[in-house]
Chimera marker file (.cmm) of the C-alpha trace (Angstrom):
<marker_set name="trace">
<marker id="1" x="162.170" y="56.307" z="103.657" r="1" g="1" b="0" radius="0.5"/>
<marker id="2" x="161.254" y="59.519" z="102.786" r="1" g="1" b="0" radius="0.5"/>
<marker id="3" x="158.500" y="61.868" z="100.777" r="1" g="1" b="0" radius="0.5"/>
<marker id="4" x="160.533" y="63.442" z="98.154" r="1" g="1" b="0" radius="0.5"/>
<marker id="5" x="157.426" y="66.139" z="98.143" r="1" g="1" b="0" radius="0.5"/>
<marker id="6" x="158.589" y="69.541" z="99.565" r="1" g="1" b="0" radius="0.5"/>
<marker id="7" x="156.946" y="70.457" z="102.629" r="1" g="1" b="0" radius="0.5"/>
<marker id="8" x="154.703" y="73.447" z="101.174" r="1" g="1" b="0" radius="0.5"/>
<marker id="9" x="152.394" y="73.914" z="104.084" r="1" g="1" b="0" radius="0.5"/>
<marker id="10" x="151.219" y="77.271" z="104.563" r="1" g="1" b="0" radius="0.5"/>
<marker id="11" x="149.038" y="78.097" z="107.624" r="1" g="1" b="0" radius="0.5"/>
<marker id="12" x="145.996" y="79.828" z="108.088" r="1" g="1" b="0" radius="0.5"/>
<marker id="13" x="147.397" y="83.711" z="109.272" r="1" g="1" b="0" radius="0.5"/>
<marker id="14" x="149.853" y="83.358" z="106.193" r="1" g="1" b="0" radius="0.5"/>
<marker id="15" x="147.311" y="83.055" z="104.249" r="1" g="1" b="0" radius="0.5"/>
<marker id="16" x="144.595" y="85.758" z="105.091" r="1" g="1" b="0" radius="0.5"/>
<marker id="17" x="147.924" y="87.978" z="105.165" r="1" g="1" b="0" radius="0.5"/>
<marker id="18" x="148.828" y="87.189" z="102.045" r="1" g="1" b="0" radius="0.5"/>
<marker id="19" x="145.079" y="87.709" z="100.885" r="1" g="1" b="0" radius="0.5"/>
<marker id="20" x="144.801" y="91.546" z="103.119" r="1" g="1" b="0" radius="0.5"/>
<marker id="21" x="147.408" y="93.086" z="101.450" r="1" g="1" b="0" radius="0.5"/>
<marker id="22" x="146.756" y="91.045" z="97.236" r="1" g="1" b="0" radius="0.5"/>
<marker id="23" x="143.557" y="93.323" z="98.389" r="1" g="1" b="0" radius="0.5"/>
<marker id="24" x="145.261" y="96.188" z="99.674" r="1" g="1" b="0" radius="0.5"/>
<marker id="25" x="147.451" y="96.284" z="96.396" r="1" g="1" b="0" radius="0.5"/>
<marker id="26" x="144.279" y="96.473" z="94.986" r="1" g="1" b="0" radius="0.5"/>
<marker id="27" x="142.280" y="99.293" z="95.716" r="1" g="1" b="0" radius="0.5"/>
<marker id="28" x="145.470" y="101.482" z="96.498" r="1" g="1" b="0" radius="0.5"/>
<marker id="29" x="145.739" y="100.687" z="92.364" r="1" g="1" b="0" radius="0.5"/>
<marker id="30" x="142.081" y="101.700" z="91.908" r="1" g="1" b="0" radius="0.5"/>
<marker id="31" x="141.624" y="104.176" z="94.424" r="1" g="1" b="0" radius="0.5"/>
<marker id="32" x="143.738" y="107.238" z="92.431" r="1" g="1" b="0" radius="0.5"/>
<marker id="33" x="142.412" y="106.438" z="88.446" r="1" g="1" b="0" radius="0.5"/>
<marker id="34" x="138.247" y="106.042" z="89.941" r="1" g="1" b="0" radius="0.5"/>
<marker id="35" x="138.656" y="109.706" z="91.520" r="1" g="1" b="0" radius="0.5"/>
<marker id="36" x="140.360" y="111.240" z="88.531" r="1" g="1" b="0" radius="0.5"/>
<marker id="37" x="137.635" y="109.662" z="86.183" r="1" g="1" b="0" radius="0.5"/>
<marker id="38" x="134.726" y="111.300" z="89.041" r="1" g="1" b="0" radius="0.5"/>
<marker id="39" x="137.186" y="114.677" z="89.060" r="1" g="1" b="0" radius="0.5"/>
<marker id="40" x="137.037" y="115.004" z="85.153" r="1" g="1" b="0" radius="0.5"/>
<marker id="41" x="133.806" y="115.344" z="83.837" r="1" g="1" b="0" radius="0.5"/>
<marker id="42" x="132.634" y="118.356" z="85.870" r="1" g="1" b="0" radius="0.5"/>
<marker id="43" x="133.087" y="121.054" z="84.811" r="1" g="1" b="0" radius="0.5"/>
<marker id="44" x="134.259" y="124.448" z="87.054" r="1" g="1" b="0" radius="0.5"/>
<marker id="45" x="130.985" y="126.217" z="87.208" r="1" g="1" b="0" radius="0.5"/>
<marker id="46" x="129.533" y="122.849" z="87.472" r="1" g="1" b="0" radius="0.5"/>
<marker id="47" x="131.339" y="122.088" z="90.429" r="1" g="1" b="0" radius="0.5"/>
<marker id="48" x="131.032" y="125.377" z="92.508" r="1" g="1" b="0" radius="0.5"/>
<marker id="49" x="127.387" y="126.390" z="92.216" r="1" g="1" b="0" radius="0.5"/>
<marker id="50" x="125.104" y="125.768" z="94.645" r="1" g="1" b="0" radius="0.5"/>
<marker id="51" x="122.756" y="122.992" z="95.435" r="1" g="1" b="0" radius="0.5"/>
<marker id="52" x="121.048" y="124.372" z="99.020" r="1" g="1" b="0" radius="0.5"/>
<marker id="53" x="117.851" y="125.651" z="97.838" r="1" g="1" b="0" radius="0.5"/>
<marker id="54" x="115.496" y="126.829" z="100.404" r="1" g="1" b="0" radius="0.5"/>
<marker id="55" x="112.437" y="126.679" z="99.491" r="1" g="1" b="0" radius="0.5"/>
<marker id="56" x="112.465" y="123.737" z="97.743" r="1" g="1" b="0" radius="0.5"/>
<marker id="57" x="109.502" y="121.084" z="99.300" r="1" g="1" b="0" radius="0.5"/>
<marker id="58" x="112.065" y="119.173" z="101.417" r="1" g="1" b="0" radius="0.5"/>
<marker id="59" x="113.448" y="121.755" z="102.910" r="1" g="1" b="0" radius="0.5"/>
<marker id="60" x="109.751" y="123.151" z="104.474" r="1" g="1" b="0" radius="0.5"/>
<marker id="61" x="108.990" y="119.918" z="105.624" r="1" g="1" b="0" radius="0.5"/>
<marker id="62" x="112.173" y="119.973" z="107.556" r="1" g="1" b="0" radius="0.5"/>
<marker id="63" x="111.922" y="122.808" z="109.026" r="1" g="1" b="0" radius="0.5"/>
<marker id="64" x="107.660" y="122.027" z="109.609" r="1" g="1" b="0" radius="0.5"/>
<marker id="65" x="108.430" y="118.863" z="110.805" r="1" g="1" b="0" radius="0.5"/>
<marker id="66" x="111.238" y="119.773" z="113.377" r="1" g="1" b="0" radius="0.5"/>
<marker id="67" x="109.984" y="122.778" z="114.731" r="1" g="1" b="0" radius="0.5"/>
<marker id="68" x="110.649" y="123.513" z="119.099" r="1" g="1" b="0" radius="0.5"/>
<marker id="69" x="107.630" y="123.141" z="121.458" r="1" g="1" b="0" radius="0.5"/>
<marker id="70" x="106.250" y="127.011" z="121.977" r="1" g="1" b="0" radius="0.5"/>
<marker id="71" x="106.670" y="126.756" z="125.743" r="1" g="1" b="0" radius="0.5"/>
<link id1="1" id2="2" r="1" g="1" b="0" radius="0.2"/>
<link id1="2" id2="3" r="1" g="1" b="0" radius="0.2"/>
<link id1="3" id2="4" r="1" g="1" b="0" radius="0.2"/>
<link id1="4" id2="5" r="1" g="1" b="0" radius="0.2"/>
<link id1="5" id2="6" r="1" g="1" b="0" radius="0.2"/>
<link id1="6" id2="7" r="1" g="1" b="0" radius="0.2"/>
<link id1="7" id2="8" r="1" g="1" b="0" radius="0.2"/>
<link id1="8" id2="9" r="1" g="1" b="0" radius="0.2"/>
<link id1="9" id2="10" r="1" g="1" b="0" radius="0.2"/>
<link id1="10" id2="11" r="1" g="1" b="0" radius="0.2"/>
<link id1="11" id2="12" r="1" g="1" b="0" radius="0.2"/>
<link id1="12" id2="13" r="1" g="1" b="0" radius="0.2"/>
<link id1="13" id2="14" r="1" g="1" b="0" radius="0.2"/>
<link id1="14" id2="15" r="1" g="1" b="0" radius="0.2"/>
<link id1="15" id2="16" r="1" g="1" b="0" radius="0.2"/>
<link id1="16" id2="17" r="1" g="1" b="0" radius="0.2"/>
<link id1="17" id2="18" r="1" g="1" b="0" radius="0.2"/>
<link id1="18" id2="19" r="1" g="1" b="0" radius="0.2"/>
<link id1="19" id2="20" r="1" g="1" b="0" radius="0.2"/>
<link id1="20" id2="21" r="1" g="1" b="0" radius="0.2"/>
<link id1="21" id2="22" r="1" g="1" b="0" radius="0.2"/>
<link id1="22" id2="23" r="1" g="1" b="0" radius="0.2"/>
<link id1="23" id2="24" r="1" g="1" b="0" radius="0.2"/>
<link id1="24" id2="25" r="1" g="1" b="0" radius="0.2"/>
<link id1="25" id2="26" r="1" g="1" b="0" radius="0.2"/>
<link id1="26" id2="27" r="1" g="1" b="0" radius="0.2"/>
<link id1="27" id2="28" r="1" g="1" b="0" radius="0.2"/>
<link id1="28" id2="29" r="1" g="1" b="0" radius="0.2"/>
<link id1="29" id2="30" r="1" g="1" b="0" radius="0.2"/>
<link id1="30" id2="31" r="1" g="1" b="0" radius="0.2"/>
<link id1="31" id2="32" r="1" g="1" b="0" radius="0.2"/>
<link id1="32" id2="33" r="1" g="1" b="0" radius="0.2"/>
<link id1="33" id2="34" r="1" g="1" b="0" radius="0.2"/>
<link id1="34" id2="35" r="1" g="1" b="0" radius="0.2"/>
<link id1="35" id2="36" r="1" g="1" b="0" radius="0.2"/>
<link id1="36" id2="37" r="1" g="1" b="0" radius="0.2"/>
<link id1="37" id2="38" r="1" g="1" b="0" radius="0.2"/>
<link id1="38" id2="39" r="1" g="1" b="0" radius="0.2"/>
<link id1="39" id2="40" r="1" g="1" b="0" radius="0.2"/>
<link id1="40" id2="41" r="1" g="1" b="0" radius="0.2"/>
<link id1="41" id2="42" r="1" g="1" b="0" radius="0.2"/>
<link id1="42" id2="43" r="1" g="1" b="0" radius="0.2"/>
<link id1="43" id2="44" r="1" g="1" b="0" radius="0.2"/>
<link id1="44" id2="45" r="1" g="1" b="0" radius="0.2"/>
<link id1="45" id2="46" r="1" g="1" b="0" radius="0.2"/>
<link id1="46" id2="47" r="1" g="1" b="0" radius="0.2"/>
<link id1="47" id2="48" r="1" g="1" b="0" radius="0.2"/>
<link id1="48" id2="49" r="1" g="1" b="0" radius="0.2"/>
<link id1="49" id2="50" r="1" g="1" b="0" radius="0.2"/>
<link id1="50" id2="51" r="1" g="1" b="0" radius="0.2"/>
<link id1="51" id2="52" r="1" g="1" b="0" radius="0.2"/>
<link id1="52" id2="53" r="1" g="1" b="0" radius="0.2"/>
<link id1="53" id2="54" r="1" g="1" b="0" radius="0.2"/>
<link id1="54" id2="55" r="1" g="1" b="0" radius="0.2"/>
<link id1="55" id2="56" r="1" g="1" b="0" radius="0.2"/>
<link id1="56" id2="57" r="1" g="1" b="0" radius="0.2"/>
<link id1="57" id2="58" r="1" g="1" b="0" radius="0.2"/>
<link id1="58" id2="59" r="1" g="1" b="0" radius="0.2"/>
<link id1="59" id2="60" r="1" g="1" b="0" radius="0.2"/>
<link id1="60" id2="61" r="1" g="1" b="0" radius="0.2"/>
<link id1="61" id2="62" r="1" g="1" b="0" radius="0.2"/>
<link id1="62" id2="63" r="1" g="1" b="0" radius="0.2"/>
<link id1="63" id2="64" r="1" g="1" b="0" radius="0.2"/>
<link id1="64" id2="65" r="1" g="1" b="0" radius="0.2"/>
<link id1="65" id2="66" r="1" g="1" b="0" radius="0.2"/>
<link id1="66" id2="67" r="1" g="1" b="0" radius="0.2"/>
<link id1="67" id2="68" r="1" g="1" b="0" radius="0.2"/>
<link id1="68" id2="69" r="1" g="1" b="0" radius="0.2"/>
<link id1="69" id2="70" r="1" g="1" b="0" radius="0.2"/>
<link id1="70" id2="71" r="1" g="1" b="0" radius="0.2"/>
</marker_set>
């Protein structure tokens, strides 16, 4: 007697391939949407402003700690 149920066995590699392609498609779709939202919130002046401040405490500490030894 043969079973009337079709054999729908999915191999491990096929399962992982399907799972990976679904994750890749989701990342591809969501990436452009996230980039547009972040870019739209900043004005042109805010994007062009200088962020390096040479007299900030962090920068002064960096150069104080990382001085070259005197020879």
